DODO-28269 format. One line per 4 residues: number of its first residue (from 1); for each residue x, y, z of C-alpha. Coordinates in Angstrom, 3 decimals. Layout:
N
NUM> X,Y,Z ~ ...
This chain:
216
1> 40.658,31.125,14.401 ~ 42.400,27.801,13.951 ~ 43.070,24.917,16.318 ~ 46.548,23.443,16.430
5> 46.975,19.805,17.343 ~ 49.569,17.162,16.657 ~ 48.433,14.310,14.413 ~ 49.367,10.887,15.872
9> 52.293,9.318,14.106 ~ 50.945,5.772,14.459 ~ 48.169,6.601,11.989 ~ 50.466,7.776,9.200
13> 50.023,6.880,5.488 ~ 47.288,4.266,5.878 ~ 44.182,5.804,4.373 ~ 45.750,7.111,1.170
17> 47.684,3.933,0.416 ~ 44.571,1.846,0.912 ~ 42.301,4.099,-1.175 ~ 44.860,4.669,-3.938
21> 45.369,0.944,-4.424 ~ 41.588,0.345,-4.416 ~ 40.848,3.028,-7.007 ~ 43.653,1.864,-9.191
25> 42.498,-1.729,-8.994 ~ 38.977,-0.655,-9.991 ~ 40.301,1.358,-12.943 ~ 39.074,4.690,-11.621
29> 42.213,6.722,-12.395 ~ 44.386,7.606,-15.421 ~ 47.956,6.849,-14.276 ~ 51.149,5.820,-15.977
33> 52.093,2.212,-15.320 ~ 54.371,1.746,-12.308 ~ 53.397,4.827,-10.303 ~ 53.609,3.983,-6.593
37> 52.303,5.553,-3.355 ~ 55.909,5.942,-2.184 ~ 56.719,8.036,-5.272 ~ 53.732,10.240,-4.705
41> 54.598,10.729,-0.989 ~ 58.078,11.808,-2.073 ~ 56.617,14.681,-4.070 ~ 56.056,13.299,-7.550
45> 52.756,15.151,-7.731 ~ 52.617,15.279,-11.569 ~ 51.399,11.709,-11.556 ~ 49.072,12.473,-8.719
49> 47.540,15.310,-10.737 ~ 47.016,13.011,-13.749 ~ 45.139,10.619,-11.498 ~ 42.324,13.081,-10.901
53> 42.909,13.046,-7.156 ~ 44.361,16.546,-7.017 ~ 41.264,18.691,-6.908 ~ 39.605,21.383,-4.866
57> 35.933,20.417,-5.333 ~ 35.324,16.961,-3.828 ~ 31.562,16.735,-4.468 ~ 31.695,14.804,-7.738
61> 33.281,11.474,-8.418 ~ 36.232,11.604,-10.864 ~ 37.722,9.399,-13.539 ~ 35.456,6.458,-14.411
65> 33.587,6.620,-11.056 ~ 30.017,7.917,-10.849 ~ 27.887,9.927,-8.455 ~ 27.562,13.362,-6.899
69> 27.365,14.004,-3.177 ~ 24.516,16.273,-2.072 ~ 24.400,18.172,1.176 ~ 25.085,21.378,3.005
73> 27.986,23.207,1.352 ~ 31.169,23.130,3.405 ~ 34.518,24.797,2.739 ~ 37.443,23.134,4.549
77> 40.544,25.249,5.178 ~ 43.562,23.422,6.601 ~ 47.002,24.684,7.412 ~ 49.964,22.335,7.733
81> 52.843,23.415,10.027 ~ 55.968,21.878,11.520 ~ 55.470,20.604,15.070 ~ 59.118,21.510,15.807
85> 59.300,25.015,14.432 ~ 55.707,26.058,13.870 ~ 56.636,27.128,10.361 ~ 54.252,26.424,7.457
89> 54.974,23.345,5.389 ~ 54.686,24.460,1.761 ~ 54.378,22.017,-1.168 ~ 53.059,19.144,0.882
93> 50.338,16.820,-0.437 ~ 47.363,16.658,1.922 ~ 44.681,13.996,1.543 ~ 41.139,14.718,2.788
97> 38.211,12.282,2.885 ~ 34.936,11.976,4.780 ~ 31.460,10.472,4.831 ~ 28.510,11.682,2.777
101> 25.329,13.033,4.347 ~ 24.128,9.495,5.145 ~ 27.349,8.680,7.015 ~ 28.575,6.380,4.213
105> 31.966,6.402,2.529 ~ 32.593,6.254,-1.174 ~ 34.703,3.198,-2.260 ~ 34.001,1.295,0.979
109> 30.382,1.456,2.108 ~ 27.638,-0.761,0.637 ~ 26.234,0.803,-2.505 ~ 29.156,3.269,-2.765
113> 31.791,0.972,-4.388 ~ 31.617,2.716,-7.795 ~ 31.869,6.224,-6.295 ~ 34.951,8.110,-5.249
117> 33.472,11.469,-4.240 ~ 34.340,13.345,-1.025 ~ 38.019,12.484,-1.240 ~ 40.923,14.292,-2.858
121> 44.324,15.864,-2.516 ~ 45.555,19.450,-2.467 ~ 49.102,20.783,-2.337 ~ 49.806,23.302,0.435
125> 50.705,26.877,-0.677 ~ 53.689,28.865,0.499 ~ 51.848,29.627,3.797 ~ 50.875,25.993,4.385
129> 47.217,26.350,3.466 ~ 44.886,24.175,1.401 ~ 41.162,24.680,0.665 ~ 38.568,22.082,-0.268
133> 34.950,22.530,-1.410 ~ 32.781,19.716,-0.160 ~ 29.600,19.036,1.874 ~ 29.021,18.721,5.595
137> 29.648,15.086,6.497 ~ 27.062,12.884,8.115 ~ 27.349,10.884,11.314 ~ 27.544,7.086,11.356
141> 27.536,4.156,13.771 ~ 27.687,6.339,16.892 ~ 30.797,8.178,15.596 ~ 31.026,11.948,16.037
145> 30.995,13.806,12.672 ~ 34.580,14.217,11.427 ~ 36.968,14.633,8.529 ~ 39.995,12.389,7.862
149> 43.194,14.214,7.025 ~ 46.509,12.737,5.957 ~ 49.788,14.349,5.002 ~ 51.339,11.963,2.491
153> 54.807,12.682,3.883 ~ 53.702,12.749,7.542 ~ 50.860,11.797,9.901 ~ 47.155,11.248,9.746
157> 44.370,12.376,12.066 ~ 40.762,13.368,12.347 ~ 39.119,16.776,12.407 ~ 35.908,16.911,14.479
161> 33.062,19.324,13.729 ~ 31.406,21.235,16.631 ~ 28.061,20.120,17.935 ~ 26.232,23.386,17.148
165> 27.372,23.254,13.537 ~ 26.298,19.606,13.273 ~ 22.855,20.453,14.694 ~ 22.484,23.216,12.156
169> 23.458,21.066,9.194 ~ 21.427,18.051,10.312 ~ 18.238,20.128,10.431 ~ 18.377,20.246,6.647
173> 16.308,17.632,4.727 ~ 18.446,14.674,3.730 ~ 20.370,14.508,7.041 ~ 17.655,12.837,9.096
177> 19.692,9.640,9.562 ~ 22.771,11.600,10.670 ~ 20.681,13.532,13.183 ~ 19.667,10.264,14.780
181> 23.280,9.089,14.907 ~ 24.504,12.369,16.358 ~ 22.219,11.948,19.368 ~ 24.129,8.759,20.244
185> 27.662,10.032,19.516 ~ 30.476,11.493,21.645 ~ 33.510,13.384,20.286 ~ 36.147,10.688,20.642
189> 38.245,8.712,18.208 ~ 38.018,4.949,17.697 ~ 41.016,4.458,19.997 ~ 39.344,6.450,22.808
193> 41.205,9.711,22.519 ~ 39.272,13.016,22.340 ~ 38.908,14.518,18.911 ~ 40.265,18.002,18.285
197> 37.566,20.429,17.098 ~ 37.732,22.581,14.070 ~ 36.384,26.160,14.113 ~ 33.206,26.423,11.991
201> 31.845,29.773,10.767 ~ 29.229,30.831,8.271 ~ 25.586,29.808,7.899 ~ 23.282,27.705,5.754
205> 22.683,30.568,3.364 ~ 26.316,31.362,2.651 ~ 27.695,27.873,3.409 ~ 29.759,26.712,6.376
209> 33.558,27.005,6.706 ~ 35.661,24.666,8.848 ~ 39.212,25.756,9.718 ~ 42.050,23.976,11.464
213> 45.816,24.003,11.757 ~ 47.579,20.635,11.770 ~ 51.141,20.214,13.125 ~ 53.251,17.237,12.125
C-alpha cells in the first residue's frame, strides 16, 4: 500500500541545487564543463548519469568521495504521479537523500564532508516508479526519522518512517544514538506541519521496504 500526499511547492529544487554545487566544487563528480542544474532539471540526464549521481544503491560514496554507510538494509520504492490527473509521471528525475545511522548527513555534517553516500537520483519508469537500495536512516536533533525527496522538475518533501519500524531498526547495534533521539522526537516537519508516513514492510532478516506515492 502507498500513501499519496502533495509535496509543498515552496520547497522545490533547493536540496539538489545545493548538493550538486557542493559536490562539483569539491571535485566529487565527472562532468563536462558548463553543465547546470537547470539543464539537468529539463531532462538532460546523460550528464547526470556521467556524474555518478544516477544510481540505485546509495550505500557507497561515488566519484572521488570515500566511505560506506552501514546499517539496517532498506529498499525505498517511490511512485511519482500528477496531482491533477493522478497519472504516473514517467521519465522524471527523482533525488533522494537522508541521514546515516548516526543521524548525520554526508557532505554537510561534521566528519562527513568527504562522503557523498546516501544520496542519489533515479529516473521514473513508465509507471512512475523508482527504487533505491539504502539503509534505514537514523534520527537526529529531535527530528523524526525521514527521507528527503525532490523531483528535479517539481516539488520537494519529506517521507517519514513509522514508529514501529524505527523501533525495530534502532534495536540493532550501531543505532543506539538514534534510539535516544527517537524518544524525544515527534513526526512533524521543521515548519510545523505533520509528516506523511510511508508504509514499511519486511523484517530485519529480509530487509525493510518503505513505499510511498508522491503527487506533484
